[in-house]
N, C-alpha and C positions, 0 to 999 in steps of 0.2 A: 375521518376527515375533520371532525371537530378535534380530535386532538393534535393532530399534524399543526394546525394553525398558531395555537398559542406556543409549541414548540419552535417554530419558526420565529414568532415574534421575539422569543427569549435569546435565540441564536441570535438573531440580527440585533437586538439591543445590547447584548454584550460584545458584539464584534464591533458596534460603532462607538462604544465608550471604553474599550479596552485597547490595550496596543496588538494590532492584527496585523499578522506576515501572511501574506502569498508566496508561494514558492514554484519553482519548476525544476526539475532534476536534469543538470547538463550533460549528466553522462546516458542516459536512455535516450535524451532527445535525437542524438545524431541518429539512432535506428529506427527512428519515428515511433518510438515506446513512450507516449508522453506520458509521465508522473508527476501530477500536481498536489498541491496540497494548502490547507491553512490553517495556522496556529493563533490560537487565542492565549494572551495572558492572563491567568486566573489567581494569580498570586504573584508577592515579589519575586519569588525564585522557581515560580510553577506555571506550566502551561498546558493546553490540551491541543492536541494536533490531529487532524483529519486529513489523510494523504489516500489517493486513488493512482491506480496505474493501470494501462490499457494496451494490449498489443491487438493489433486485427488483421496481422498477418494473414492471408489465405495460403501462401506457400512458400516456406524456406527448405529449402533442399526436397520439394515435392511433398510435405507434409503440412498441416494448419498450423499455426501458431499464434492461437487466440487465448489470450491471459486477461483477466481484471484482478485486481486485489485491492480491498478496502482495509485502511489500517487506522482505527480512531485510538490514540496513544496519550498517555499522560505523561508530563516530561519534568523533571527536576535539575534545575540548573545549580551550578554553585556560585554564580555572581547574579546580582540582579538584572532585571529588565531583558531577559531573555537571551543573555551573552556567555560565550566561553563555553566549558565543558559541561554536557549534561549525560543524565542516564534515563530511561524510559521504559515504561511496561506497556504492552500492547496484547491486542486479541484482534486478530485480523480474519476476514473472510475473502474468498477466492471461487474464481470458476474457472475451467482450463480445457482447450482441446489442442493438443500437440501430440509430439512423439517424445516419450520419455527419455532420459540418457540412457544408452545400452541397447535401445531396441532398434532393429531396422526401420527405415523410413518409408515400408510399405504397411505401417500398422501404427496408427495414433490411439491416444486414448482421451476419453473426456469425463470430467467430472467437476467436483468442489473441493475446496480446501477449507481448512480452520486452522489459524495459526495462533499460538501463545507464546509469546517471548519478549525480548528486549532489546533497547536500541542504546548504542553509545555514539555521541558524536560530539563536535566542536563548532561553533558558529561564529565567525570573524565579523566585525562591523567593516564595512568597506567606507561607508557613510552615514551620512543621518538617516538616510532611507534604504540604504543597499547594504546587504551582506551575504555572506559565501557559508554554508553549512554542511561539513563533511559527517556522513551517518555510515553505520553499519548496523544492521539487526538480525537477528538470527531465533532458532527458538525451536517447538515442536512445531511440526508441520503434518497434520492428519489428513489424508485423502480418501476421498470413495470415488469411484471410476469404472469404467467400462473401456474395454479393448476393441478398436475397427479396424478391419482391412480397410486400405486407403483406397482400393480400387471397385471393391463390390458394396462397402459400406456394411458388410454383416459382421457380426460381433463375432471376435477369434478369442475372446478369454476365457469361453466356458466348452466343458467337454458335454456329450449328451447327459451324463449321468447328472450333472450340477448345473444344467440349462434353468433350472429356475432360481437359481442364485440371482439377486437384483445387481450386486456391485462386488468391486473388487475395493480391499481396503489397504492402506499402506502407511506408515507412520515414521518419521524421519526427525533426527535434531540436525538441522541445517541452518546455514546463513540465506536468508531469502530475500533481504533489501538492504540497499544501499547506494550510496551516490554522492556526488556534491549537488546541492540545491542551491540555485539563484535565489535570493530571497530579497523581497520589496517589501518594506513597512508601510501600510496604510496611514494616511492622516487620522488623528482620533478627533472625536467630535466631543471629546471630554473637554469641561470648561476650564479655563486656565485660571490658576489662581493669581490674583493681584496682590 
């Protein structure tokens, strides 16, 4: 706990005295899957962003769709003040309980993901405080999970011979994030020059 407080104070002071933007993904919101983020300017053409996506649907087509993803990301802009075209690199973490593509909806998988990839995008300034950001990200997605029967809850991804196997594993190169962020720039507490 003693280490968390100084990190929180450092994060808060950076946020108060730099250009800070909060974001909401307009593409995932109609499906009631919130994707929110905060972006802090750390240089003339660079920033740090943290965004979180969460889905809490108990039943979509008879199967759960629970997803949580967290993406810390470094971004480089080609124009100053976090505007225009950007590229970014990220490491993401996630947890899921859902039916994977290609499986019947009588089976669901539950596990964790690690992501390593890149994002490209473009931020359009609408006014002094508002902007739109279009982005797409992808890369390597590495998962470990277990599969269960939707009715009995029993594990179905193992045979009696390999019942001691703790997890299945899979890895893909895929696009796994994207959308259109509605961006609001918070007022800065930075002293103005006279």
